[in-house]
Backbone as a ProteinNet text record, in pm:
[ID]
protein_1_A
[PRIMARY]
MIKLVALILALQLPLSAIADNKDGKLLTIGFGAGKAPFTMFDKQMIRAEGHEKHYGIEYSIVRQAMLLMHHNIKPKSIPPRELKKSIKKFRNIDAVSGVSRSFKDKLYYSRPILENTYVAVSRSSLGSKINSVSNLSSFRVSARTGSYATIRDGYAKLYHPKKGTHTNRYKEYDSNLNQHADFWKAGSEVVMITTKESFNHYRALLEGKYDTSVDIDVAEIFPTKIRLYVAFKDRKLKNEFNSALEDLKFEGVYSRIFTHYDPELSPDFRRPNDAEISRQLEQD
[TERTIARY]
84.8	0	88.2	52.1	128.8	119.5	227.1	229.1	128.6	60.9	-44.1	7.9	128	183.9	195	241.1	256.6	121.8	21	-110.9	-170.8	-157.7	-209.5	-142	-11.8	62	5.4	-20.8	-73.5	-213.2	-293	-430.5	-442.6	-357.8	-375.7	-304.3	-194	-116.3	-150	-146	-166	-50.3	-71.2	32.4	163.6	156.3	278.4	358.5	295.9	362	423.8	394.1	443.4	589	674.3	817.4	854.9	970.7	1021.8	1063.2	1070.5	1119.8	1271.5	1322.9	1466.7	1548.2	1499.4	1575.3	1517.4	1424.6	1359.9	1448.3	1417.7	1488.4	1447.3	1543.2	1515.7	1488.2	1368.1	1328	1313.9	1372.5	1358.5	1236.1	1142.8	1017.3	996.4	970.2	947.5	801.7	781.7	647.5	641	526.6	508.7	512.5	589.4	604	483.5	456.4	359.3	215.9	175.3	38.5	-33.4	-13.8	-77.8	-230.4	-296.6	-242.5	-201.3	-190.3	-153.5	-4.1	77.4	219.6	256.8	334.8	368.2	514.3	604.5	747.5	805.4	720.8	767.5	774	765.1	782.5	678.6	563.1	457.9	386.6	411.1	346.8	450.6	417.7	498.1	424.8	489.7	424.6	451.9	354.3	370.9	469.4	522.6	617.5	553.2	629.9	580.5	517.2	497	433.3	529	655.8	751.8	756.9	732	741.2	605.2	507.5	375	369.4	407.5	427.7	307.5	188.5	71.1	-3.1	-125.1	-213.9	-148.8	-101.3	-42.3	81	166.9	286.6	250	152.6	117.1	57.1	-20.9	-75.3	37.7	132.2	243.5	330.5	356.6	443.4	380.1	251.4	186	186.9	166.9	173.4	313.3	414.7	551.9	589.8	536.2	562.2	504.6	387.1	329.3	413.1	482.7	570	708.3	729.6	857.9	967.5	928.2	1023.6	1012.7	1118.6	1118.8	1129.4	1087.5	1097	1177.7	1248.9	1318.4	1245.5	1165.2	1088.4	1177	1145.7	1218.3	1115.3	1121.2	1026	1067.8	977.6	1007.3	891.5	917.8	806.9	717.2	585.6	495.2	520	550.6	568.9	698.3	787.3	915.6	919.1	809.7	810.8	849.3	780.1	808.4	945	985.3	1119	1225.5	1202.6	1303.1	1319.9	1212.3	1225.8	1291.8	1275.3	1339	1486.5	1519.2	1654.8	1749	1698.2	1785.8	1767.8	1877	1872.2	1827.8	1859.1	1832.9	1687.8	1602.5	1460.7	1385.6	1323.7	1256.5	1112.4	1048.8	909.3	876.1	768.4	717.8	568.7	521.3	381.6	304.1	172.2	84.8	89.7	107.8	117.5	-1.5	-30.1	-133.7	-76.4	-161.7	-116.7	-99.5	3.1	28.7	53.6	13.2	37.8	154.7	222.8	328.5	468.6	481.8	615.2	634.9	748.6	783.3	775.1	690.6	672.6	556.2	555.2	450.1	364.7	236.1	148.4	65.1	58.1	-23.4	-171.6	-254.2	-393.8	-399	-508.1	-513.8	-493	-406.9	-390.3	-478	-516.4	-604.3	-702.2	-821.9	-920.1	-968.6	-906.9	-935.4	-1053.4	-1135.8	-1246.7	-1221.4	-1221.4	-1200	-1332.8	-1325.4	-1443.3	-1406.6	-1508.4	-1490.3	-1537.9	-1445.7	-1476.6	-1478.8	-1581.4	-1591.5	-1650.7	-1626.1	-1689.5	-1839.3	-1921.7	-2066.3	-2104.5	-2024.6	-2053.2	-2042.1	-1971.1	-1955.5	-2084.5	-2168.4	-2295.3	-2276.8	-2178.8	-2140.9	-2245	-2305.7	-2405.8	-2355.4	-2236.1	-2175	-2236.4	-2291.4	-2349.6	-2300.4	-2200.5	-2141.3	-2003.7	-1923.8	-1790.2	-1800	-1896.1	-1910	-1936	-1997.6	-2022.8	-1894.2	-1784.8	-1657.9	-1612	-1653.3	-1604.1	-1637.6	-1731.4	-1770.3	-1683.2	-1589.6	-1514.6	-1364.2	-1288.8	-1145.9	-1127.6	-1041	-1027.1	-881.4	-856.6	-720.7	-716.7	-599	-581.5	-433.2	-402.8	-263.8	-208.1	-76	-8.8	-37.7	-74.1	-100.5	-242.3	-327.8	-465.2	-541	-508.1	-577.3	-559.8	-447.3	-420.4	-475.1	-517.3	-562	-713	-773.1	-917.5	-989.4	-1086.1	-1158.6	-1290.3	-1391.6	-1526.6	-1534.1	-1452.8	-1458.9	-1372.3	-1296.4	-1214.7	-1105.2	-1038.5	-928.3	-976.2	-1101.3	-1154	-1147.5	-1162.7	-1155.7	-1013.4	-930.4	-805.8	-679.1	-685.4	-562.9	-475.6	-344.4	-261.5	-250.3	-270.2	-259.3	-395	-486.9	-613.8	-732.9	-710	-820.3	-883.2	-1013.2	-1087	-1087.7	-1048	-1057.6	-930.2	-816.7	-691	-656.7	-715.6	-686.3	-743.1	-832.8	-890.8	-858.1	-743.2	-706.3	-562.1	-535.4	-399.5	-370.9	-255	-211.9	-95.1	-90.2	9.9	92.3	223.6	309	293.3	249.1	238.7	93	49.9	-83.3	-97.4	9.9	5.8	-28.3	38.5	13.9	-125.3	-169.6	-303.3	-409.8	-399.1	-500.1	-487.3	-364.4	-345.7	-410.7	-393.8	-454.1	-606.5	-659.7	-805.7	-859.8	-784.6	-834.1	-802.1	-727.3	-698.2	-826.6	-832.5	-951.8	-981.8	-1107.8	-1149.1	-1131.4	-1079	-1059	-1192.4	-1194.4	-1315.1	-1286.9	-1181.1	-1141.7	-1224	-1246.4	-1303.2	-1186.4	-1168.7	-1052.5	-1088.9	-1009.9	-1026.9	-929.7	-982.6	-899.3	-974.1	-916.3	-987.7	-1041.7	-1141.6	-1196	-1089.4	-1004.3	-899.5	-801.9	-760.4	-668.1	-733	-858.4	-927.4	-936.2	-978	-990.8	-855.3	-751.3	-617.5	-568.9	-575.4	-521.4	-611.8	-738.8	-827.1	-784.5	-751.4	-703.5	-562.7	-478.6	-339.4	-327.5	-416.4	-404.5	-498	-568.2	-666.2	-602.5	-471.4	-404.4	-361	-365.2	-319	-432.6	-539.6	-651.6	-782.1	-888	-1020	-1074.1	-1057.3	-1103	-1240.3	-1307.2	-1437.9	-1552.8	-1521.7	-1627.8	-1699.5	-1824.6	-1904.5	-1851.2	-1848.6	-1801.1	-1902.8	-1896.7	-1978.7	-1886.3	-1922.7	-1846.1	-1930.6	-1886.6	-1960.7	-1895.4	-1968.8	-1917.2	-1955.1	-1876.2	-1910.9	-1826.3	-1733.3	-1645.5	-1679.2	-1761.2	-1801.8	-1691.1	-1590.8	-1485	-1379.6	-1355.7	-1251.4	-1115	-1014.6	-878.8	-805.4	-770	-702.3	-550.7	-485.7	-340.5	-281.8	-161	-101	42.6	96.2	239.6	298.5	403.7	470.3	602.1	620.1	738	823.8	950.6	1039.1	1028.6	987.3	988.6	845.2	812.4	676.7	641	737	711.1	679.2	752.4	728.7	589.6	550.5	416.8	308.6	325.8	226.5	216.6	331.3	330.9	261.6	286.7	224.7	72.9	25.3	-119.3	-184.7	-119.5	-174	-179.8	-74.4	-71.2	-177.5	-193.6	-293.7	-434.2	-459.4	-589.2	-616.8	-514.7	-531.7	-557.7	-487.5	-508.4	-653.1	-708.7	-846	-946.1	-924.2	-1018.2	-1027.9	-916.3	-912.7	-935.2	-955.3	-990.4	-874.2	-751	-634.9	-635.8	-671.2	-672.8	-763.6	-885.3	-979.3	-934.6	-868.4	-822.2	-711.2	-636.2	-531.5	-594.9	-704.6	-772.7	-824.2	-877.7	-925.9	-812.2	-697.7	-582.5	-537.8	-551.2	-505.8	-617.8	-737.8	-848.2	-832.4	-818.9	-793	-907.8	-1028.9	-1141.6	-1149.7	-1120.2	-1130.5	-1005.1	-889.8	-762.7	-680.2	-718	-652.7	-525.7	-493.6	-394.6	-249.8	-227.2	-89.2	-4.4	-64.5	13.4	-47.4	37.8	-9.2	69.2	15.9	85.2	221.3	316.9	449.7	445.3	399.5	371	493.2	609.7	731.5	765.3	754	785.2	681	555.5	449.8	473	506.7	534.5	654.2	757	878.3	843.5	765.9	732.2	642.4	550	463.8	541.3	634.1	716.2	811	856.1	951.1	889.9	762	692.3	617.5
-119.6	0	124.3	220.1	344	416	475.8	542.2	656.6	667.6	766.6	908.5	934.9	1069.7	1116	1027.5	1064.1	1093.3	1014.8	1034.2	1166.4	1197.4	1324	1441.5	1430	1536.2	1561.8	1456.1	1470.9	1530	1499.5	1545.5	1691.3	1735.5	1866.4	1978.9	1951.5	2057.5	2072.2	2195.8	2213.9	2154	2133.9	2071.5	2146.8	2278.7	2358.6	2346.4	2296.3	2298.2	2163.9	2059.3	1927.9	1912.3	1886.7	1876.2	1734.9	1723.4	1592.6	1517.3	1384.8	1302.9	1313.5	1366.3	1390.9	1262.9	1156	1030.6	927.9	971.1	877.1	837.4	722.7	675.6	760	793.5	872.3	779.5	788.5	704.2	789	742.7	811.4	756.7	845.7	804.5	884.6	815	878.7	919.5	1040	1091.9	1135.2	1115.3	1155.2	1306.2	1354.1	1498.2	1553.8	1682.7	1754.5	1711.7	1673.1	1626.7	1712.8	1842.5	1930.9	1915.4	1923.8	1952.8	1829.2	1714.7	1592.2	1588.7	1635.1	1656.9	1793	1869.8	2005.8	2035.2	1999.7	2021.3	2120.8	2186.5	2256	2407.5	2466	2610.1	2695.9	2638.9	2717.2	2808.2	2783.7	2863.9	2917.8	3032.1	3088.1	3057.2	2982.2	2937.6	3034.2	3051.1	3135.3	3070.8	3152.1	3101.9	2989.7	2883.2	2767.5	2662.5	2696.2	2603.7	2561.5	2588.8	2566.9	2421.2	2327.8	2186.5	2122.3	2202.5	2148.3	2115.6	1993	1951.5	1877.5	1899.8	1842.4	1742.2	1709.7	1619.5	1483.6	1425.2	1291	1289.4	1388	1397.8	1410.3	1494.4	1517.9	1393.1	1317.1	1192.2	1097.8	1080.1	988.5	1040.1	1169.1	1224.8	1212.8	1242.6	1230.6	1086.4	991.2	850.4	813.6	861.9	831	893.6	1011.7	1072.4	986.8	930.3	840.8	714.4	675.7	558.5	592.5	721.9	771.1	767.5	790.3	799.6	936.8	979.1	1099.6	1059.1	1147.2	1112.5	1216.8	1166.6	1249.8	1231.9	1331.6	1314.7	1327.1	1247.8	1252.5	1264.5	1374.6	1398.1	1319.6	1235	1143.5	1148	1146.6	1138.8	1019.6	1037.9	929.9	795.8	799.4	673.5	601.2	673.1	614.6	567.3	581.9	551.9	407.4	313.1	172.5	130.5	187.2	155.8	202.8	318.1	374.4	291.6	241.2	164.5	29.3	-21.1	-147.6	-128.8	-10.5	13.8	69.6	154	224.2	172.8	135.2	80.2	181.5	307.4	408.3	454.6	408.1	444	335.3	375.1	279.3	251.5	349	332.5	434.8	409.8	507.6	522.1	644.9	676.2	711	686	723.8	629.9	499.7	401.4	306.2	243.6	141.2	9.6	-75	-202.1	-307.9	-387.6	-497.8	-624.9	-737.3	-865.7	-938.8	-870.8	-936.3	-902.4	-794.3	-757.9	-803.7	-771.2	-816.2	-703.3	-606.7	-494.8	-521.4	-448.7	-463.6	-336.8	-353.3	-238.8	-208.1	-80.4	-34.8	-43.6	-10.9	15.1	144.1	168.7	289.3	416.8	505.2	635.4	740.4	716.8	808.4	728	780.1	725.2	842.1	860.3	975.7	948.9	1049.8	1044	1145.6	1100.2	1189.2	1245.7	1366.1	1433.2	1492.2	1523.5	1591.3	1735.4	1830.5	1973.1	2043.4	2124.1	2199.9	2336.9	2430	2561.6	2547.3	2616.3	2608.1	2657	2751.2	2805.4	2700.4	2592.4	2484.3	2405.3	2406.2	2334	2185.2	2130.4	1991.1	1890.9	1915.9	1824.2	1679.4	1661.1	1527.5	1447.7	1332.2	1247.9	1104	1076.9	943	952.6	849.7	847.9	852.5	785.1	782.2	921.3	1010.7	1147.8	1224.3	1183.8	1253.8	1251.1	1152.6	1133.6	1249.7	1334.2	1448.2	1570.9	1564.1	1682.8	1657.1	1767.5	1757.4	1737.1	1643.6	1602.3	1611.3	1657.1	1659.4	1582.9	1525.4	1449.1	1441.7	1391.8	1369.5	1248.1	1248.5	1136.5	1006.2	903.7	772	753	853.4	842.2	726.6	697.5	588.7	455.9	441.6	316.5	317.8	433.7	447.9	457.8	540.2	562.3	447.7	394.9	279.4	326	245.5	281.1	309.6	237.8	251.6	361.1	429.3	542.1	497.4	386.4	339.2	299.5	260.1	223	340.7	460.9	580.9	631.4	621.3	698	616	486.6	407.1	449.8	476.6	532.4	443.8	313.3	223.7	169.8	153.1	89.9	185.6	306.5	400.3	445.6	469.8	507.4	658.2	739.3	884.2	956.5	895.4	956.7	1083.4	1101.6	1221.6	1348.2	1334.3	1450.2	1446.6	1389.9	1366.7	1408.9	1476.2	1519.4	1492	1432	1407.8	1499.6	1540.9	1636	1573.3	1595.9	1557	1653.5	1773.8	1879.2	1916.4	1908.5	1956.5	2105.2	2180.4	2324.8	2356.5	2292.4	2318.9	2274.2	2161.1	2113.4	2214.2	2260.7	2352.8	2491.7	2534.5	2663.4	2662.5	2553.8	2546	2545.8	2486.1	2485.1	2625.9	2711.6	2845.5	2950.4	2915.4	3012.2	3052.9	3179.4	3231	3149.5	3113.1	3038.9	2889.2	2839.7	2695.8	2621.8	2511.8	2429.2	2286.6	2269.8	2136.9	2092.2	1963.6	1901.7	1840.8	1883.4	1844.1	1734.5	1626.7	1517.8	1540.1	1555.6	1586.7	1546.3	1574.8	1554.6	1689.3	1684.9	1810.5	1886.2	1811.9	1876.7	1951.7	1888.2	1953.4	2072.7	2057.4	2167.5	2289.3	2270.1	2382.7	2447.4	2363.5	2415.5	2505.4	2456.7	2533.3	2649.2	2638.4	2753	2872.6	2845.2	2951.9	2996.7	2901.7	2932.9	3020.3	3001.7	3068.3	3187.9	3227.3	3335.1	3469	3484.9	3609.5	3614.6	3501.4	3495.3	3477.2	3416.3	3389.1	3425.7	3435.2	3456.6	3321.2	3291.2	3162.9	3175.4	3290.3	3311.7	3267	3224.7	3184.3	3060.9	3046.1	2932.3	2802.5	2700	2569.2	2461.6	2350.8	2233.9	2120.5	2050.5	1937.4	1811.8	1720.4	1596.8	1480.4	1420.6	1307.1	1177.8	1145.4	1034.1	909.1	917.2	803.7	746.8	643.7	590.1	517.2	469.5	391.7	483.2	468.6	547.4	485.1	570.8	525.6	518.9	399.5	381	384.3	461.9	474.7	430	372.6	306.6	354	318.5	330.3	190.8	177.8	48.8	49.3	-51	-63.1	-181.4	-173.1	-288.2	-381.8	-326.5	-399.5	-424.7	-552.6	-588.3	-528.2	-530.3	-477.7	-329.1	-256.3	-112.9	-87.7	-169.6	-156.9	-178.9	-280.3	-308.4	-194	-138.4	-24.5	96	115.7	228	211.8	91.4	68.2	101.1	65.7	96.3	247.2	316.6	462	528	480.2	535.6	517.3	402.7	376.8	476.9	506.1	603.5	743.6	782.1	913.9	929.9	825.2	832.3	831.5	745.5	732.2	860.7	927.2	1046	1177.4	1171.3	1290.8	1368.1	1324.8	1394.9	1384.4	1267.8	1243.6	1344	1361.5	1454.1	1598.6	1632.4	1769.2	1805.3	1708.7	1735.1	1786.3	1725.8	1771.2	1914	1943.7	2079.2	2180.3	2140.9	2229.6	2273.5	2186	2217.1	2268.6	2284.8	2337.5	2489.3	2544.1	2688.4	2775.8	2720.4	2798.6	2794.4	2678.8	2664.4	2711.3	2700.3	2742	2820.9	2944.7	3020.4	3094.7	3097.9	3194.1	3145.4	3014.9	2970.6	2973.1	3005.7	3007.6	3107.3	3152.6	3237.3	3201.6	3230.6	3192.9	3258.8	3182.8	3236	3270.5	3390.4	3426.8	3417	3454	3448.5	3304.8	3212.8	3072.4	3009.5	3044.1	2991.1	3035.3	3162.2	3213.3	3141.2	3120.6	3050.9	2910.6	2838.2	2700.1	2694.9	2789.3	2790	2825.3	2918	2956.1	2844.5	2768.7	2659.5	2552.4	2531.6	2427.2	2486.2
0	0	0	-82	-89.5	43.9	89.1	218.1	223.7	337.1	353.7	337.2	384.1	376.3	231.8	145.8	4.3	-59.9	-24	-81.8	-35.9	93.7	146.1	77.4	52.3	-15.9	-153.6	-227.1	-363.2	-363.3	-260.5	-256.5	-214.6	-123.8	-63.1	-136.9	-202.1	-264.1	-411.4	-464.8	-608	-686.1	-814.7	-896.8	-888.7	-881.5	-883	-754.8	-646.1	-516.2	-477.1	-550.9	-512.3	-553.7	-458.2	-484.5	-525.6	-589.1	-623.6	-497.9	-509	-399.7	-394.8	-286.1	-278.7	-290.8	-233.2	-234	-331.5	-415	-504.9	-621.6	-678.5	-796.1	-916.4	-1000.8	-1119.9	-1237.8	-1294.9	-1406.2	-1532.2	-1640.7	-1768.9	-1841.5	-1871.3	-1934	-2061.6	-2169.4	-2297.8	-2314.4	-2365.2	-2392.2	-2538.6	-2599.6	-2738.5	-2755	-2849.7	-2872.6	-2948.2	-2925.4	-3006.6	-2990.6	-2868.7	-2846.9	-2743.4	-2748.4	-2650.7	-2656.4	-2540.2	-2407.9	-2328.5	-2396	-2325.2	-2294.4	-2389.2	-2362.5	-2419.8	-2342.6	-2384.8	-2350.1	-2441.1	-2421.4	-2521.1	-2600.5	-2720.4	-2710.5	-2592.5	-2569.6	-2640.7	-2672.8	-2737	-2637	-2507.4	-2404	-2306.7	-2249.4	-2141.2	-2011.5	-1923.6	-1800.8	-1685.9	-1599.8	-1482.4	-1385.2	-1294.8	-1195.1	-1114	-1096.7	-1024.1	-1112.6	-1239.9	-1333.8	-1445.7	-1428.2	-1536.4	-1582.4	-1492.9	-1527.7	-1551.8	-1583.1	-1613.7	-1762.2	-1792.5	-1931	-1990.4	-1939.4	-2002.2	-1916.6	-1958.9	-1885.1	-1863.8	-1971.9	-1964.8	-1875.7	-1894.4	-1812.5	-1664.7	-1633.1	-1493.4	-1428.5	-1503.8	-1449.6	-1412.3	-1504.6	-1479.4	-1365.4	-1364.4	-1260.4	-1121.7	-1111.5	-980.9	-931.1	-1021.9	-982.9	-935.9	-1006.7	-968.9	-834.2	-804.6	-674.6	-562.4	-585.8	-485.9	-469	-574.5	-570.1	-514.7	-480.2	-429.4	-535.5	-660.4	-769.7	-834.8	-899.9	-981.5	-1128.2	-1217.3	-1358.6	-1435.1	-1532.8	-1629.4	-1762	-1804.2	-1927.4	-2051.1	-2150.3	-2277.3	-2388.7	-2462.5	-2570.8	-2695.1	-2743.2	-2853.4	-2953.9	-3083.8	-3179.9	-3147.5	-3145.9	-3103.8	-3172.2	-3299.4	-3372.6	-3333.3	-3260.7	-3222.4	-3076.5	-3003.4	-2860.4	-2830.8	-2892	-2862	-2914.7	-3025.9	-3077.1	-2979.2	-2917.7	-2828.1	-2701.5	-2643.4	-2519.7	-2546.5	-2665.2	-2699.8	-2737.1	-2787.3	-2839.3	-2733.1	-2642.2	-2549.1	-2406	-2343.9	-2209	-2104.9	-2128.4	-2024.9	-2020	-2109.7	-2105.1	-2028.3	-1917.9	-1829	-1870	-1934	-1974.1	-2081.6	-2154.3	-2250.8	-2227.6	-2242.3	-2210.6	-2335.9	-2328.9	-2438.7	-2556.9	-2529.6	-2637.4	-2631.7	-2743.9	-2747.9	-2699.1	-2647.2	-2590.1	-2698.8	-2682.4	-2775.3	-2695.2	-2751.5	-2686.1	-2751.8	-2845.5	-2921.5	-2872	-2793.4	-2746.6	-2601.7	-2545.3	-2410.6	-2308.1	-2335.2	-2244.3	-2149.2	-2037.5	-1938	-1938.8	-1967.5	-1988.4	-1864.7	-1832.7	-1721.1	-1756.4	-1659.6	-1690.9	-1773.6	-1845.9	-1930.5	-1849.1	-1899.2	-1833.8	-1899.9	-2025.4	-2097.6	-2182.1	-2193.6	-2286.3	-2371.7	-2485	-2569.8	-2662.2	-2677.6	-2772.1	-2882.6	-3005.1	-3118.4	-3168.3	-3221.9	-3276.8	-3412.2	-3491.2	-3619.9	-3603.9	-3624.4	-3604.1	-3740.2	-3760.8	-3886	-3856.1	-3945.5	-3932.9	-3963	-3884.3	-3906.6	-4045.6	-4098.2	-4231.7	-4341	-4310	-4408	-4423.5	-4320.2	-4326.2	-4343.7	-4275.8	-4299.9	-4251.5	-4134.5	-4077.9	-4077.1	-4026.4	-4021.4	-3906.7	-3937.4	-3832.5	-3836	-3921.3	-3926.5	-3991.3	-3973.6	-4033.7	-4185.3	-4240.5	-4386.5	-4443.9	-4365.7	-4412.2	-4440.5	-4378.1	-4396.7	-4541.8	-4616.2	-4753	-4845.1	-4804.5	-4888.1	-4865.9	-4769.7	-4730.8	-4731.2	-4731.9	-4705.4	-4556.2	-4519.9	-4379.8	-4338.1	-4215.2	-4160.6	-4029	-3999.2	-3875.2	-3841.7	-3723.5	-3684.8	-3757.8	-3778.3	-3843.8	-3770.5	-3846.1	-3788.6	-3739.1	-3757.9	-3707.8	-3772.2	-3896	-3965.3	-3891.5	-3818.6	-3748.2	-3605.9	-3558.9	-3420.5	-3408.9	-3493.5	-3487.4	-3558.5	-3492.8	-3549.4	-3611.3	-3597.4	-3642	-3792	-3871.5	-4016.2	-4073.4	-3989.2	-4034	-4131.5	-4100.4	-4185.4	-4324.8	-4335.8	-4467.6	-4563.3	-4509.4	-4592.3	-4609.6	-4500	-4500	-4475.4	-4486.5	-4483.1	-4601.8	-4579.3	-4687.8	-4810.8	-4795.1	-4909.7	-4956.9	-4862.6	-4896.4	-4889.3	-4839.5	-4819.8	-4949.9	-4945.2	-5065.9	-5091	-4989.1	-5004.2	-4958.5	-4980.9	-4937.7	-5015.1	-5131.8	-5212.3	-5148.7	-5053.1	-4984.3	-4835.2	-4804.7	-4665.2	-4643.1	-4528.6	-4496.5	-4349.7	-4323.3	-4186.9	-4152.3	-4026.8	-3977.9	-3865.8	-3870.7	-3758.9	-3641.6	-3669.9	-3569.8	-3544.8	-3418.8	-3382.4	-3413	-3387.7	-3409.3	-3553.9	-3647.5	-3789	-3831.7	-3779.3	-3814	-3771.2	-3647.7	-3595.7	-3659	-3687	-3753	-3890.9	-3966.9	-4099.1	-4091.2	-3986.1	-3968.7	-3950.6	-3877.6	-3845.4	-3951.8	-4053.3	-4158.9	-4230.9	-4267.6	-4335.9	-4461.7	-4478	-4596.3	-4587.8	-4475.3	-4460.9	-4464.1	-4538.6	-4546.7	-4501.2	-4422.9	-4380.1	-4260	-4251.3	-4131.9	-4054.1	-3933.2	-3853.2	-3753.7	-3756	-3660.7	-3545.6	-3425.8	-3310.2	-3184.3	-3068.1	-2941.9	-2894.1	-2807.6	-2753.7	-2676.1	-2603	-2524.1	-2614.1	-2723.7	-2815.3	-2883.2	-2924.3	-2991.4	-2900	-2775.4	-2682	-2653.9	-2641.9	-2613.9	-2728	-2850.6	-2963.2	-3004	-2976	-3001.8	-2916.3	-2788.8	-2700.9	-2739.2	-2778.8	-2811.3	-2936.1	-3031.8	-3161.6	-3178.2	-3072.7	-3087.3	-3122.7	-3095.3	-3131.6	-3276	-3345.1	-3484	-3583.9	-3539.4	-3629.1	-3558.7	-3636.3	-3578.4	-3533.9	-3405.5	-3352.6	-3285	-3310.3	-3248.6	-3338.3	-3459.9	-3552.1	-3498.8	-3537.8	-3492.1	-3551.9	-3469.9	-3517.5	-3477.4	-3549.1	-3517.3	-3474.5	-3368.5	-3318.7	-3333.3	-3417.2	-3442.5	-3368.3	-3278.3	-3201	-3273.4	-3374.1	-3463.1	-3438.1	-3341.6	-3313.1	-3175.4	-3167.7	-3036.5	-2961.4	-3032.1	-2967.9	-2907.5	-2777.7	-2711.8	-2738.9	-2752.9	-2777.9	-2644.4	-2603.2	-2474.9	-2493.4	-2407.6	-2411.4	-2278.2	-2283.5	-2169	-2147.5	-2031.9	-2008.1	-2021.1	-2102.1	-2121.5	-2044	-1958.2	-1873.2	-1915.9	-1881.4	-1897	-1776.9	-1662.8	-1536.7	-1488.3	-1463.1	-1420.8	-1284.1	-1190.6	-1056.2	-1062.5	-1143.3	-1157.4	-1216.3	-1310.7	-1369.9	-1265.1	-1181.1	-1077.6	-976.2	-937.8	-845.4	-908.3	-1036	-1106.2	-1109.8	-1136.3	-1139.6	-1006.2	-897.4	-764.8	-742.1	-783.4	-767.9	-855.1	-976.6	-1067.4	-1010.2	-951.4	-889.3	-777.2	-696.5	-588.8	-643.3	-749.6	-809	-856.4	-914.9	-964.2	-849.3	-751.8	-640.6	-559.5	-541.1	-455.1	-530.7	-662.5	-738	-797.5	-772.4	-828	-980.8	-1030.7	-1175.3	-1246.1	-1197	-1262	-1246.2	-1134.6	-1113.9	-1212.5	-1257.9	-1357.3	-1486.8	-1529.4	-1650.6	-1633.1	-1515.4	-1488.3	-1494.5	-1442.4	-1437.4	-1576.8	-1675.5	-1811	-1901.6	-1849	-1927.9	-1939.6	-2061.7	-2077.1	-2028	-2019.5	-1969.8	-1816.9	-1758.8	-1613.5	-1541	-1605.8	-1543.7	-1645	-1672.7	-1780.6	-1739.5	-1611.6	-1564.3	-1560.8	-1565.3	-1543.2	-1671	-1784.4	-1907.5	-2006	-2098.5	-2207.9	-2333.4	-2451.6	-2575.3	-2587.4	-2631.8	-2665.4	-2815	-2845.6	-2984.4	-3075.1	-3022.2	-3104.6	-3141.7	-3044.4	-3071	-3162.1	-3142.7	-3229.3	-3373.4	-3392.7	-3527.7	-3588.9	-3507.9	-3558.3	-3604.3	-3525.2	-3560.3	-3684.7	-3695.3	-3813.2	-3939.3	-3928	-4043.2	-4083.6	-3984.2	-4010.4	-4096.6	-4079.9	-4156.8	-4275.3
[MASK]
++++++++++++++++++++++++++++++++++++++++++++++++++++++++++++++++++++++++++++++++++++++++++++++++++++++++++++++++++++++++++++++++++++++++++++++++++++++++++++++++++++++++++++++++++++++++++++++++++++++++++++++++++++++++++++++++++++++++++++++++++++++++++++++++++++++++++++++++++++++++++++

């Protein structure tokens, strides 16, 4: 059982006030890059004092669990498609977060840390009236790289890069920033596949560059939730993590993390880094 003192600490103090474990083991954990607000390592925001290490929803869930386990983490930003390759290739990586579960490798998977629901977002002026995945075929569609392999419910039938029937009207982005920026450009008629958390985050982040006040429609056409896990090399560490994760959920810390990163409910700890956002958009 996790020590009561550690649990009380996690429950009573805000995210910004919880200190690292001075004597804890340091674990290197890989996180997928460019998945704000789930991971935020890319300097797109200027954080208020005390919030400098608030690297996203996913990071905070893992970090709070590790604090309860009396461990510290060293985050390593890795392209999402390279996460599992990195833990298998490099000895110094102890775990990778935000991956799908597989029964074919020799990794030990935690219970789900996230259950993401994807939505189809369009400008109301487009009059899309999307009520099913098949409706997407009438529009230009954008998504994150690899979405065809992650989103189910018939999505791959349309947008698999080799077998999809409508790939000529489909674009995938390595960068969430670029995907959302293109959606908000004047005259855009794209239907964007994203999560509600990502949409709300980038809508607030980009409001100084684009008109993000226009009316939009959100179509909840994907009933299947996408479950993401932490993959460990060590079975004992995985079991300890599961116990800590259960405590975070039972005591409400898990849900408070989502509130903390909601730009409407907690707008004060960060603001857009306009110079860095411009640099990244110009770079691509």
